[in-house]
C-alpha positions in Angstrom: 119.7 116.0 177.6 116.5 117.9 177.0 115.1 116.7 180.3 118.3 117.9 182.1 118.2 121.3 180.3 114.5 121.6 181.2 115.1 120.7 184.8 118.0 123.1 185.1 115.9 125.9 183.4 113.1 125.2 185.9 115.5 125.5 188.8 116.8 128.8 187.4 113.3 130.1 186.9 112.1 129.0 190.2 114.4 131.4 192.1 115.5 128.7 194.5 119.1 129.4 193.8 120.2 132.8 195.2 124.0 132.5 194.9 125.2 134.5 191.9 128.0 132.0 191.4 125.6 129.0 191.4 123.3 131.0 189.0 126.1 131.7 186.6 127.3 128.0 186.7 123.7 126.9 186.0 123.4 129.3 183.1 126.7 128.1 181.6 125.5 124.5 182.0 122.1 125.3 180.3 124.0 127.0 177.5 126.5 124.1 177.2 123.5 121.7 177.1 121.8 123.8 174.4 125.0 123.8 172.3 125.6 120.1 172.8 121.9 119.4 171.9 122.3 121.5 168.7 125.5 119.6 167.8 123.7 116.3 168.3 120.7 117.4 166.3 123.1 118.4 163.4 124.7 115.0 163.6 121.3 113.3 163.6 120.3 115.4 160.5 123.5 114.4 158.7 123.0 110.8 159.5 119.4 110.9 158.3 120.5 112.5 155.0 123.2 109.9 154.5 120.7 107.2 155.3 118.2 108.6 152.8 121.0 108.8 150.1 122.0 105.2 150.9 118.4 104.1 150.7 118.1 105.7 147.3 121.3 104.0 146.2 120.0 100.6 147.5 116.8 101.1 145.6 118.7 101.9 142.4 121.0 99.0 142.8 118.1 96.7 143.6 116.4 97.8 140.3 119.7 97.2 138.4 120.1 93.7 140.0 116.6 93.0 139.0 117.2 94.1 135.5 120.4 92.1 135.2 118.7 89.0 136.6 116.0 89.4 134.0 118.6 89.5 131.3 120.3 86.4 132.8 117.0 84.6 132.9 116.3 85.5 129.3 119.7 84.4 128.2 119.4 81.2 130.1 116.1 80.4 128.5 117.5 81.1 125.0 120.6 79.0 125.8 118.3 76.1 127.0 116.2 76.4 123.9 119.3 76.4 121.7 120.7 73.4 123.6 117.4 71.5 123.1 117.5 72.4 119.3 121.1 71.2 119.1 120.3 68.0 120.9 117.4 67.3 118.5 119.6 68.1 115.5 122.4 65.9 116.8 119.9 63.0 117.3 118.6 63.5 113.7 122.1 63.7 112.2 123.1 60.6 114.2 120.2 58.7 112.8 120.9 59.8 109.3 124.6 58.9 109.7 123.6 55.5 110.9 121.4 55.0 107.8 124.1 56.2 105.4 126.8 54.3 107.3 124.9 51.1 106.6 125.4 51.6 102.9 129.1 52.3 103.1 131.8 49.5 103.3 132.9 48.8 106.9 136.6 49.2 106.1 136.0 52.7 104.8 133.9 53.6 107.9 136.8 52.3 110.0 139.4 54.3 108.1 137.1 57.4 108.3 136.7 57.0 112.1 140.5 56.6 112.6 141.3 59.7 110.5 138.5 61.6 112.2 139.9 60.9 115.6 143.4 61.7 114.5 142.4 65.0 112.9 140.2 66.3 115.7 136.8 65.5 114.4 137.0 65.8 110.6 138.0 62.6 108.7 137.1 63.7 105.2 137.4 66.9 103.3 136.2 68.3 100.0 138.7 68.6 97.2 137.9 72.0 95.8 139.8 73.5 92.9 142.9 71.3 93.6 142.8 72.3 97.3 142.1 70.1 100.3 139.5 71.9 102.4 140.7 70.1 105.5 144.2 71.5 105.6 143.6 74.3 103.1 146.7 73.3 101.1 146.8 73.1 97.4 147.8 69.7 96.0 150.8 69.5 93.7 150.3 68.6 90.1 151.6 65.0 90.6 148.9 64.4 93.3 146.2 65.9 91.1 147.2 63.7 88.2 147.2 60.6 90.5 143.7 61.5 91.7 142.5 62.1 88.1 143.8 58.7 87.1 142.2 56.9 90.0 138.8 55.2 89.5 135.8 56.9 91.0 135.5 54.1 93.6 139.1 54.5 94.8 139.6 56.2 98.2 142.1 59.0 97.8 143.7 60.8 100.7 145.5 64.1 101.1 149.2 63.6 101.6 149.4 66.6 103.9 146.7 65.9 106.5 145.7 62.3 105.6 142.0 63.1 105.3 139.9 61.3 102.8 139.3 63.6 99.8 135.8 63.8 98.5 135.8 64.6 94.8 133.1 66.7 93.3 132.5 68.6 90.1 134.3 71.6 91.7 137.4 69.6 92.4 139.2 71.0 89.4 140.1 67.6 87.9 
């Protein structure tokens, strides 16, 4: 467009065109080209401003993504460390359980495992102030008296949840 405008201006300035009508037409064309060039330059400036704004936004979002990724990496590392700790603790508890289970009668272990599976992982519960800590229900006086009368070696169970009741000094008996 600039080349065409320069060429037309050169023809106008050279004096080669003598017809007033052709001169007027050439001047209008040069003016039209100048206006069109101005419009296109405005569009280019607007596009450049939008590009710059978009580039700034990309930079900002890239920094945010980097920050979030850093937090994700940190959380993943903490999760992995916690999982490792839990795995080690589970291994230790499993070994301790095996040692303790060796000193408990097999039929009691079998009963515990059966109740544990039925109750969703907890087969025994503490008897605390006449309340079963498994189902959180208070035992009636008849049950409490039956438990008091039972020998310390007798396995007692909660009538509500069927868990094995572990008697302690805090049982309220």
